C-alpha positions as CSV (number, residue, x, y, z in Angstrom):
1,V,88.8,204.2,37.4
2,F,85.7,205.9,35.9
3,F,83.5,205.2,38.9
4,G,86.3,206.3,41.2
5,I,86.7,209.6,39.4
6,V,83.0,210.3,39.2
7,V,82.2,209.4,42.8
8,G,85.4,211.1,44.1
9,S,84.7,214.4,42.3
10,L,81.2,214.5,43.8
11,F,82.5,214.4,47.3
12,S,85.8,216.2,46.8
13,V,84.9,219.5,48.6
14,L,83.9,218.1,52.0
15,K,85.2,219.6,55.2
16,Q,85.9,218.0,58.6
17,D,82.7,219.0,60.3
18,I,79.3,217.4,61.1
19,P,77.4,218.5,58.0
20,S,80.2,217.1,55.8
21,S,80.4,214.0,57.8
22,L,76.9,213.0,56.7
23,A,78.0,213.3,53.1
24,R,81.3,211.5,53.9
25,T,79.3,208.7,55.5
26,A,77.1,208.5,52.4
27,F,80.3,208.2,50.4
28,L,81.4,205.2,52.4
29,F,78.1,203.5,51.9
30,Q,77.9,204.3,48.2
31,N,81.3,202.8,47.6
32,L,80.4,199.6,49.3
33,F,77.1,199.4,47.4
34,L,79.0,200.1,44.2
35,V,81.6,197.4,44.7
36,L,78.9,194.8,45.7
37,L,76.8,195.7,42.7
38,L,79.7,195.6,40.2
39,S,81.1,192.3,41.5
40,T,77.7,190.6,41.3
41,G,76.9,192.2,37.9
42,V,80.2,190.9,36.4
43,T,79.9,187.4,37.9
44,V,76.4,186.5,36.7
45,P,76.9,186.6,32.9
46,Q,80.3,185.1,33.1
47,N,79.1,182.1,35.1
48,I,76.1,181.5,33.0
49,R,78.2,181.4,29.8
50,E,80.7,178.9,31.4
51,R,78.0,176.7,32.9
52,I,77.4,174.7,29.7
53,T,81.1,173.9,29.5
54,Y,81.2,173.0,33.2
55,F,78.2,170.6,32.8
56,K,80.0,168.8,29.9
57,H,83.3,168.5,31.8
58,R,81.5,167.4,34.9
59,S,79.6,164.7,33.0
60,A,82.9,163.4,31.6
61,E,84.3,163.4,35.2
62,F,87.2,165.7,34.2
63,Y,87.1,167.4,37.7
64,S,84.8,167.8,40.7
65,S,82.5,170.7,41.6
66,R,84.9,171.7,44.4
67,V,87.8,172.0,42.0
68,N,85.7,174.0,39.6
69,Y,84.7,176.4,42.4
70,I,88.2,176.9,43.7
71,C,89.4,177.6,40.1
72,Q,86.7,180.2,39.7
73,I,87.9,181.9,42.9
74,L,91.5,181.9,41.8
75,Y,90.6,183.1,38.3
76,D,88.6,186.1,39.7
77,L,91.1,186.9,42.4
78,P,93.5,189.3,40.5
79,L,90.7,191.3,38.8
80,S,88.7,191.6,42.0
81,I,91.7,193.0,44.0
82,L,92.6,195.3,41.1
83,E,89.1,196.7,40.9
84,A,89.0,197.4,44.7
85,I,92.4,199.0,44.6
86,L,91.5,201.3,41.7
87,I,88.3,202.5,43.4
88,A,90.1,203.0,46.7
89,V,93.2,204.8,45.4
90,V,91.3,207.1,43.0
91,S,88.8,208.4,45.5
92,Y,90.1,207.8,49.1
93,F,92.4,210.8,49.5
94,W,90.4,212.9,47.1
95,V,87.5,212.8,49.5
96,D,89.9,213.5,52.4
97,L,89.2,210.4,54.4
98,N,91.4,209.5,57.4
99,P,94.9,209.9,56.1
100,K,96.6,207.4,58.3
101,P,98.2,204.5,56.3
102,E,96.7,201.8,58.4
103,R,93.2,203.4,58.0
104,F,93.6,203.4,54.2
105,F,94.7,199.8,54.0
106,F,91.9,198.7,56.3
107,Y,89.5,200.5,53.9
108,L,91.0,198.7,51.0
109,A,90.7,195.3,52.8
110,V,87.0,195.9,53.4
111,L,86.4,196.8,49.7
112,I,88.2,193.6,48.7
113,A,86.2,191.5,51.2
114,V,82.9,193.0,49.9
115,E,84.1,192.3,46.3
116,F,84.6,188.6,47.3
117,C,81.1,188.5,48.9
118,G,79.6,189.9,45.7
119,L,81.3,187.3,43.6
120,A,80.1,184.5,45.9
121,L,76.6,185.9,45.9
122,G,76.6,186.0,42.1
123,R,77.9,182.4,41.8
124,L,75.2,181.2,44.3
125,F,72.3,182.5,42.3
126,C,73.8,181.4,39.0
127,A,73.8,177.9,40.4
128,V,70.1,178.0,41.4
129,S,68.7,180.0,38.4
130,R,67.9,178.5,35.1
131,T,68.5,181.7,33.0
132,Q,70.7,184.8,33.2
133,V,67.7,187.1,33.4
134,V,66.4,185.3,36.5
135,A,69.9,185.2,38.1
136,K,70.5,188.9,37.5
137,S,67.0,189.9,38.7
138,V,67.3,187.9,42.0
139,V,70.9,189.2,42.6
140,S,69.8,192.8,42.1
141,V,66.9,192.4,44.5
142,I,69.0,190.7,47.2
143,T,71.8,193.3,46.8
144,L,69.3,196.1,47.2
145,L,67.7,194.5,50.3
146,M,71.1,193.8,51.9
147,S,72.1,197.4,51.4
148,T,68.8,198.8,52.7
149,V,69.4,197.1,56.1
150,S,73.1,198.0,56.3
151,G,72.5,200.7,58.9
152,F,73.0,203.8,56.9
153,M,69.5,204.9,56.1
154,P,67.5,203.8,57.9
155,K,69.7,203.4,60.9
156,Y,69.8,200.0,62.6
157,Q,67.5,200.9,65.5
158,Q,65.1,202.5,63.0
159,V,64.7,199.2,61.0
160,P,61.6,197.3,62.2
161,A,62.7,194.6,64.7
162,I,61.3,191.9,62.5
163,F,63.8,192.8,59.8
164,R,66.9,193.5,61.8
165,W,68.1,189.9,61.6
166,A,68.8,190.6,57.9
167,S,71.5,193.1,58.9
168,W,73.6,190.3,60.4
169,I,73.8,188.4,57.2
170,S,74.4,191.5,55.0
171,P,78.0,192.1,53.7
172,T,77.1,195.8,53.3
173,A,76.2,196.1,57.0
174,Y,79.4,194.6,58.2
175,G,81.4,196.7,55.7
176,F,79.6,199.9,56.5
177,E,80.0,199.5,60.3
178,A,83.7,198.7,59.9
179,L,84.4,201.7,57.5
180,A,82.5,204.1,59.7
181,I,84.5,203.1,62.8
182,N,87.7,203.1,60.8
183,E,87.0,206.7,59.6
184,Y,85.7,208.5,62.6
185,V,87.5,206.9,65.7
186,G,90.2,209.4,66.7
187,R,89.0,212.2,64.4
188,E,87.9,215.7,65.5
189,L,84.9,217.3,63.7
190,A,85.1,221.0,63.9
191,G,83.1,224.1,63.0
192,I,79.7,223.2,64.5
193,T,77.1,225.8,65.0
194,L,73.7,224.9,66.6
195,S,70.6,227.1,66.4
196,T,69.0,227.6,69.8
197,G,65.9,229.6,68.6
198,D,65.1,233.3,68.7
199,N,67.7,233.9,66.0
200,L,70.4,232.8,68.5
201,S,73.2,230.2,67.8
202,T,75.8,228.4,69.8
203,D,79.2,227.5,68.6
204,V,79.9,224.0,69.9
205,G,83.5,223.8,68.7
206,T,85.1,220.4,68.0
207,V,83.3,217.2,68.5
208,P,85.0,213.8,68.6
209,G,84.3,211.3,65.8
210,E,83.1,208.8,68.4
211,S,80.1,211.1,69.0
212,W,79.2,211.0,65.3
213,L,79.3,207.2,65.5
214,V,76.7,207.4,68.3
215,T,74.6,209.6,66.0
216,L,74.8,206.9,63.4
217,Q,73.9,204.3,66.0
218,L,77.1,202.4,65.4
219,P,78.2,199.9,66.3
220,R,74.9,198.0,66.0
221,A,75.7,195.9,69.0
222,P,78.3,197.5,71.3
223,W,79.6,194.2,72.7
224,S,83.0,195.7,73.3
225,D,84.3,199.1,74.5
226,D,87.2,198.8,72.0
227,L,85.8,200.0,68.7
228,Q,89.0,198.9,66.9
229,T,88.3,195.3,67.9
230,I,84.7,195.6,66.6
231,K,85.9,196.8,63.2
232,I,88.4,193.9,62.9
233,V,85.7,191.4,63.8
234,N,83.5,193.0,61.1
235,L,86.2,192.5,58.5
236,F,86.6,188.9,59.6
237,M,82.8,188.4,59.3
238,L,83.0,189.6,55.7
239,F,85.4,186.9,54.8
240,V,83.2,184.4,56.7
241,L,80.2,185.4,54.7
């Protein structure tokens, strides 16, 4: 709730125009990064604390590793969904994102999926790290790298070709692309004034949200003309990751 209030208040005066769209896009990216960071940050200390108990139970053959992992997922499920719901509900309409109900619920689904990715990432590095300090350090670096290649800044085509592959294993990249399509497809961005030099300006009028997606260089790989299909596939890939 606290993060939702703080972040929402910072972006609460945005308009439906191109200059505000840059800030609104930053809001989408920031929320994804925040959810991923919080989910990994909570998972690491909890799993490190429970690891000793797990080793004792495993040596006594109380249960298998698979059962332990499934139980961890089920245990974290309610809190993860609640955390995503609170962040989404507190800030979504405050920032004046797309008011259509289906757009809101898709936004919420993406946050929940990124939350699950963060939990899985935290468990992975807890399993391969000897101490909590090492696990938290590695998770923080990996989270930062995944967010850097997500396609916000720098944009996908601006990332050196040798590093672009990382975008396709980044939960933040799939989430950001899905949320951007979800927000801007079908919207009209108004009040645009372009300077033409010599103290002259031209009023462009309204611009479709799809044009803003082109400016963002999204989608990264336009394999379909139907942007709604691309965003659904991105959501599916988040659960796959």
